[in-house]
C-alpha positions as CSV (number, residue, x, y, z in Angstrom):
1,X,66.9,10.2,177.6
2,X,70.3,11.2,175.9
3,X,71.0,11.2,172.6
4,X,74.1,9.0,171.3
5,X,77.3,10.8,171.0
6,X,78.0,11.9,167.3
7,X,81.3,11.1,165.3
8,X,82.0,14.6,164.4
9,X,82.3,15.5,167.9
10,X,85.1,13.1,168.5
11,X,86.8,13.6,165.1
12,X,89.5,16.4,166.3
13,X,90.7,14.0,169.1
14,X,91.2,11.3,166.9
15,X,93.2,13.6,164.3
16,X,95.5,14.7,167.1
17,X,96.2,11.3,168.0
18,X,97.0,10.3,164.3
19,X,99.4,13.3,163.8
20,X,102.2,11.8,166.2
21,X,102.6,8.7,164.0
22,X,105.1,10.4,161.9
23,X,105.5,10.4,158.1
24,X,106.8,7.4,155.8
25,X,110.0,6.5,155.2
26,X,110.0,6.9,151.5
27,X,108.7,10.7,151.5
28,X,112.0,12.0,150.7
29,X,112.4,9.8,148.0
30,X,109.4,10.8,146.5
31,X,110.2,14.4,146.7
32,X,113.3,14.0,144.9
33,X,111.8,12.4,142.0
34,X,108.9,14.8,141.6
35,X,111.5,17.7,141.8
36,X,113.0,16.7,138.8
37,X,109.9,16.6,136.6
38,X,109.0,19.6,134.3
39,X,105.5,21.2,135.7
40,X,102.8,20.9,132.9
41,X,101.9,24.3,131.1
42,X,99.0,26.2,132.0
43,X,97.1,25.7,128.4
44,X,97.2,21.7,129.1
45,X,94.7,22.5,131.7
46,X,91.1,22.8,130.1
47,X,89.9,24.4,133.3
48,X,92.2,27.2,132.7
49,X,91.1,28.4,129.2
50,X,87.4,27.0,129.1
51,X,85.1,28.0,131.8
52,X,84.2,24.4,133.1
53,X,82.2,25.6,135.9
54,X,80.0,27.6,133.5
55,X,80.0,24.9,131.1
56,X,78.7,22.3,133.4
57,X,76.1,25.0,134.6
58,X,74.9,25.1,131.0
59,X,74.4,21.5,130.7
60,X,72.8,21.3,133.6
61,X,70.3,24.2,133.0
62,X,69.9,23.9,129.5
63,X,67.7,20.8,128.3
64,X,68.7,18.5,125.4
65,X,66.9,19.8,122.2
66,X,64.7,16.9,120.6
67,X,65.7,17.4,117.2
68,X,64.4,14.2,116.0
69,X,61.2,14.8,117.5
70,X,60.9,18.4,115.9
71,X,62.1,16.9,112.5
72,X,59.3,14.2,112.5
73,X,56.6,16.9,113.7
74,X,57.6,19.3,110.9
75,X,57.1,16.6,108.4
76,X,53.9,15.9,109.5
77,X,53.0,19.3,109.4
78,X,54.1,19.7,105.9
79,X,52.1,16.5,104.5
80,X,49.0,17.9,106.3
81,X,49.5,21.2,104.9
82,X,50.1,19.5,101.3
83,X,47.0,17.4,101.8
84,X,44.8,20.7,102.7
85,X,46.1,22.6,99.6
86,X,45.3,19.6,97.4
87,X,41.7,19.3,98.8
88,X,41.0,23.0,99.0
89,X,42.3,23.8,95.5
90,X,40.3,23.5,92.0
91,X,41.0,20.2,89.8
92,X,42.6,21.4,86.6
93,X,40.2,20.7,83.8
94,X,40.2,21.7,79.9
95,X,38.6,24.7,78.4
96,X,35.5,23.6,76.6
97,X,36.7,24.4,73.1
98,X,40.1,24.1,71.6
99,X,42.9,21.6,71.7
100,X,42.9,19.4,74.9
101,X,45.0,16.3,76.2
102,X,43.8,12.8,75.4
103,X,42.4,11.1,78.4
104,X,40.3,8.1,78.4
105,X,37.7,6.6,75.8
106,X,34.3,5.6,77.0
107,X,32.0,3.3,75.0
108,X,29.1,0.8,75.6
109,X,29.3,-2.9,75.6
110,X,26.7,-5.6,76.6
111,X,24.5,-2.7,77.9
112,X,27.3,-1.7,80.2
113,X,29.7,1.4,79.9
114,X,33.4,1.0,80.0
115,X,36.4,3.2,79.9
116,X,39.5,2.3,77.7
117,X,43.1,3.7,77.8
118,X,44.3,3.9,74.1
119,X,48.1,3.6,75.3
120,X,47.9,0.5,77.4
121,X,44.9,-0.7,75.7
122,X,43.4,-2.0,78.9
123,X,39.7,-1.1,79.8
124,X,37.7,-0.9,83.1
125,X,34.1,-1.2,83.8
126,X,32.6,2.3,84.8
127,X,28.8,1.3,85.1
128,X,27.4,-2.2,84.9
129,X,24.0,-3.8,85.9
130,X,20.9,-5.2,84.6
131,X,20.0,-2.0,82.7
132,X,20.7,-1.4,78.9
133,X,23.0,1.7,78.9
134,X,24.5,3.0,75.6
135,X,25.6,6.5,73.8
136,X,27.9,7.7,76.6
137,X,29.5,11.4,76.1
138,X,32.1,13.0,78.1
139,X,31.3,16.5,79.4
140,X,33.7,19.0,78.2
141,X,35.5,19.2,81.5
142,X,35.8,15.3,81.2
143,X,34.6,14.7,84.6
144,X,31.1,13.0,84.1
145,X,29.2,11.2,81.4
146,X,25.8,11.5,79.8
147,X,24.2,8.5,78.6
148,X,21.1,6.8,77.6
149,X,19.4,4.1,79.6
150,X,16.8,2.1,77.6
151,X,13.1,2.1,79.3
152,X,11.5,0.2,76.5
153,X,12.2,-0.8,72.7
154,X,11.8,2.7,71.5
155,X,12.2,5.1,74.8
156,X,15.2,6.2,76.7
157,X,16.3,8.1,79.8
158,X,18.8,10.6,80.0
159,X,21.1,9.7,83.0
160,X,24.4,11.6,84.2
161,X,27.4,9.7,86.2
162,X,30.8,10.8,87.5
163,X,33.7,9.0,85.3
164,X,34.1,6.8,88.6
165,X,30.5,5.3,87.9
166,X,29.3,6.8,91.1
167,X,25.9,8.5,91.8
168,X,24.2,8.0,88.4
169,X,21.3,10.3,88.2
170,X,18.5,10.6,85.9
171,X,17.8,14.0,84.6
172,X,15.3,13.9,81.9
173,X,11.7,13.8,82.5
174,X,10.5,13.2,79.0
175,X,11.9,10.0,77.4
176,X,14.2,10.5,74.2
177,X,13.2,8.5,71.2
178,X,15.2,7.8,68.0
179,X,16.0,10.7,66.1
180,X,16.5,12.8,69.5
181,X,19.9,14.1,70.2
182,X,21.8,15.4,73.2
183,X,24.9,17.5,74.1
184,X,26.5,18.9,76.9
185,X,26.4,22.5,78.0
186,X,30.1,24.3,77.6
187,X,30.0,24.7,81.4
188,X,29.5,21.3,82.0
189,X,26.6,21.8,84.1
190,X,23.6,21.0,81.9
191,X,22.9,18.8,78.8
192,X,20.6,19.9,76.2
193,X,18.3,17.6,74.4
194,X,16.9,18.3,71.0
195,X,13.6,16.4,70.7
196,X,12.0,15.2,67.6
197,X,9.2,17.7,68.3
198,X,11.4,20.4,67.8
199,X,11.8,21.4,71.6
200,X,15.1,22.3,72.9
201,X,15.3,21.4,76.6
202,X,18.3,21.9,79.0
203,X,18.6,19.4,81.8
204,X,20.4,20.2,84.7
205,X,23.2,17.8,85.4
206,X,22.6,18.0,89.4
207,X,19.2,18.6,90.8
208,X,17.5,22.0,89.1
209,X,14.3,21.4,87.2
210,X,14.3,21.2,83.3
211,X,14.0,24.4,81.4
212,X,12.5,24.7,77.9
213,X,14.9,26.7,76.1
214,X,13.0,27.2,72.7
215,X,10.0,25.3,70.5
216,X,10.0,24.5,66.9
217,X,13.8,24.5,66.5
218,X,16.3,22.0,65.2
219,X,19.7,21.9,66.6
220,X,22.9,20.0,65.5
221,X,25.4,19.0,67.7
222,X,28.5,21.5,68.1
223,X,25.8,24.1,68.2
224,X,27.2,26.0,71.0
225,X,29.5,29.1,70.1
226,X,32.6,29.4,71.3
227,X,34.6,30.7,73.4
228,X,31.8,30.9,75.9
229,X,29.0,29.3,74.7
230,X,26.4,32.0,74.9
231,X,24.8,31.7,71.7
232,X,23.5,28.5,69.8
233,X,23.1,27.7,66.0
234,X,19.8,26.4,64.8
235,X,17.2,26.2,62.1
236,X,13.4,26.4,62.3
237,X,11.8,23.0,62.7
238,X,11.6,21.3,59.3
239,X,13.0,24.5,57.5
240,X,16.4,24.0,56.2
241,X,16.3,27.4,54.1
242,X,17.8,29.7,56.8
243,X,20.5,29.8,59.4
244,X,19.5,31.3,62.8
245,X,21.4,32.1,66.2
246,X,19.9,32.8,69.6
247,X,21.5,32.9,73.1
248,X,21.6,29.8,75.1
249,X,18.5,30.9,77.2
250,X,16.3,31.0,74.0
251,X,16.3,34.8,73.7
252,X,17.5,36.9,71.2
253,X,16.9,34.6,68.1
254,X,17.8,36.2,64.8
255,X,18.7,35.1,61.2
256,X,22.3,35.4,60.2
257,X,22.9,37.2,56.9
258,X,21.9,35.4,53.8
259,X,24.7,33.1,52.6
260,X,23.4,32.8,49.2
261,X,20.1,32.0,46.9
262,X,20.2,28.2,47.4
263,X,19.1,27.6,50.9
264,X,19.1,23.9,52.2
265,X,21.6,24.6,54.7
266,X,22.8,21.4,56.4
267,X,24.9,20.6,59.6
268,X,26.2,24.0,60.5
269,X,28.9,23.7,63.1
270,X,31.1,26.9,64.7
271,X,34.6,26.7,64.4
272,X,36.7,26.3,67.7
273,X,36.9,30.0,67.9
274,X,33.7,31.0,67.1
275,X,34.6,33.2,64.2
276,X,33.4,30.9,61.3
277,X,30.7,28.4,60.6
278,X,31.0,25.2,58.3
279,X,27.8,24.2,56.7
280,X,26.3,22.1,54.0
281,X,24.5,23.7,50.8
282,X,22.7,22.4,47.9
283,X,24.0,23.5,44.5
284,X,22.3,24.4,41.4
285,X,22.4,20.6,40.8
286,X,20.2,19.2,43.3
287,X,22.0,15.9,43.8
288,X,25.0,17.4,45.1
289,X,25.5,18.6,48.7
290,X,28.9,20.5,49.1
291,X,30.5,21.9,52.2
292,X,31.1,25.5,52.6
293,X,32.7,27.8,55.2
294,X,31.2,31.4,56.0
295,X,31.9,34.0,58.6
296,X,30.0,34.4,61.9
297,X,28.0,37.1,60.4
298,X,27.4,35.3,57.1
299,X,29.7,37.1,55.0
300,X,32.8,35.6,53.1
301,X,30.9,32.5,52.0
302,X,33.5,30.1,50.0
303,X,33.2,26.4,49.1
304,X,35.5,24.1,51.1
305,X,36.7,21.9,48.1
306,X,36.8,22.7,44.5
307,X,36.5,19.1,42.9
308,X,34.4,19.5,39.9
309,X,32.9,16.0,40.0
310,X,29.5,15.3,41.8
311,X,30.2,15.0,45.4
312,X,27.8,14.5,48.4
313,X,29.8,16.1,51.4
314,X,28.1,16.1,55.0
315,X,29.2,15.9,58.8
316,X,32.0,18.6,58.8
317,X,33.9,18.4,62.1
318,X,36.4,21.1,62.8
319,X,39.7,19.9,64.3
320,X,40.2,21.4,67.8
321,X,42.9,23.9,66.7
322,X,40.4,25.2,63.9
323,X,42.9,24.8,61.2
324,X,41.1,21.6,59.2
325,X,37.6,20.2,58.6
326,X,37.1,16.5,58.4
327,X,34.1,15.0,56.7
328,X,32.3,12.1,55.0
329,X,32.2,12.2,51.3
330,X,30.4,10.1,48.6
331,X,31.2,10.3,44.6
332,X,28.7,10.3,42.0
333,X,29.4,7.6,39.5
334,X,27.7,9.3,36.1
335,X,28.2,5.9,34.3
336,X,26.3,4.0,36.9
337,X,24.3,6.6,38.7
338,X,25.5,5.1,42.0
339,X,27.0,7.0,44.9
340,X,30.0,5.4,46.4
341,X,31.4,6.2,49.8
342,X,34.9,7.4,50.0
343,X,37.4,7.7,52.4
344,X,37.0,10.6,55.2
345,X,38.4,13.8,53.9
346,X,40.5,16.5,55.6
347,X,40.9,20.1,54.0
348,X,43.3,22.6,55.7
349,X,41.2,25.9,55.6
350,X,44.2,28.2,54.9
351,X,45.8,26.4,51.9
352,X,42.8,24.4,50.7
353,X,45.1,21.3,50.8
354,X,43.3,18.1,50.7
355,X,44.2,14.5,52.0
356,X,42.0,11.1,52.4
357,X,42.3,9.4,56.0
358,X,41.9,6.0,56.3
359,X,39.9,3.4,54.3
360,X,36.5,4.1,53.1
361,X,34.0,3.2,55.7
362,X,30.3,1.5,55.2
363,X,28.1,3.1,52.6
364,X,26.4,5.1,55.5
365,X,29.9,6.9,56.2
366,X,32.1,6.8,59.2
367,X,30.6,7.9,62.7
368,X,33.8,9.9,63.7
369,X,35.3,12.8,65.9
370,X,38.8,14.4,66.3
371,X,41.1,13.4,69.5
372,X,41.1,16.3,71.9
373,X,44.8,17.0,70.9
374,X,43.9,17.2,67.1
375,X,46.3,14.4,66.0
376,X,43.7,11.6,65.4
377,X,40.2,10.8,64.3
378,X,38.2,8.1,66.1
379,X,35.4,6.7,64.9
380,X,33.4,3.7,63.8
381,X,33.7,2.8,60.1
382,X,31.4,-0.3,60.3
383,X,27.6,-0.4,60.9
384,X,26.4,2.2,63.3
385,X,24.4,0.7,66.3
386,X,21.4,3.1,66.8
387,X,19.7,3.7,69.9
388,X,18.7,0.2,71.2
389,X,20.5,-1.9,68.8
390,X,23.1,-4.2,69.9
391,X,25.2,-4.7,66.9
392,X,29.0,-4.9,67.6
393,X,31.5,-2.6,66.0
394,X,35.3,-2.0,66.3
395,X,36.5,1.7,66.4
396,X,39.4,2.5,64.6
397,X,42.0,5.4,65.2
398,X,43.4,7.4,62.2
399,X,46.6,9.1,62.4
400,X,45.9,12.6,60.3
401,X,49.6,13.0,59.6
402,X,49.8,9.8,57.6
403,X,46.3,8.6,57.0
404,X,47.0,5.3,58.4
405,X,44.1,3.7,60.5
406,X,44.3,1.2,63.3
407,X,41.5,-0.7,65.1
408,X,41.1,-0.4,68.7
409,X,41.2,-3.5,71.0
410,X,37.4,-3.2,72.2
411,X,34.1,-4.1,70.9
412,X,31.5,-1.6,71.2
413,X,27.7,-0.9,70.5
414,X,27.4,2.7,70.2
415,X,29.4,5.9,69.4
416,X,32.7,6.5,71.6
417,X,33.6,9.7,73.3
418,X,37.1,10.7,73.8
419,X,37.8,12.5,77.2
420,X,39.3,15.8,77.2
421,X,42.0,16.4,79.8
422,X,44.0,19.4,80.8
423,X,47.2,19.7,78.8
């Protein structure tokens, strides 16, 4: 079997046959026309000055860079890195003492807990349910709430919950009764309860067992000494004649140097820098109670106000920056022998300047505190609801620059608490 003859084998013969056919008749005309035309300069040919072969080879060998895909991938990487930094970095919280930013206001209403925004005047439910909850108190870092939950008409459990309302946890092992008080530790990791029996107990806000810090002591609010809260002001249970201090774990208890001959020390509270103490003391006239400022070692005792009329001054609260003290005050009418409630008083420590703030509250005084930024007072000028009561009150905010008072938009059943946030 033979293979077919291939075309390339016959190609020379075919070309030879075509050659004798001659040239076209118009060849000479075309040659004459092109001879008169100027030749294009060399620079007009890209191939003369651009290495076209190399360029073509480069395009063939180098793949096209996917810039869009690279940009999208870089953006995703940045977002992931930012998320990791946010999650991994600690949340900014305020210091436990001193000025801070104003956050939410928490209060109880209808047995539930709410958080309100003073700027928008809106509020939201923090913790609801069939239980009766009251007396919410923000931790110094503004992240959690301690509050009371009624177990009967006269007993209450102490619970802790996040500001988001999740994971409400009972921390007390012994119920609180009317007259018991509680306050957060400066590190926001525990809550101290001062029982009416004289026991001071620390309850861990997470899961650790409670610790009895001291027996037979009376401890008021704002008892932890700034700036680290390592010391606690207290008095012997039922004995108002001496002011003492102990370490936060109950050790090292000792008396502060005597502050005078009268005793009857009432509601001692540290200044925000821990250098001074505000106290109430009886004067020679047994019907009067006046406020004094004393250094932390008991020296430098001086009266806060110098009005010579008969006054009953109590509930001293330092401004966050430590420059002023606000307090409740009653004036004794000698003609009628009656004590009449007056507007909240505010004294500037350095100058002694005095001003009245807001209208006169109800006869038992206002249940008030400073705003975290120190520009306002917030309180209940109406009848105060004690543990277990359901009386409705309307809190007010007083501008301490002008003394003007304005009601908030919410009805409450217990004391309110203003969240401290990082400035």
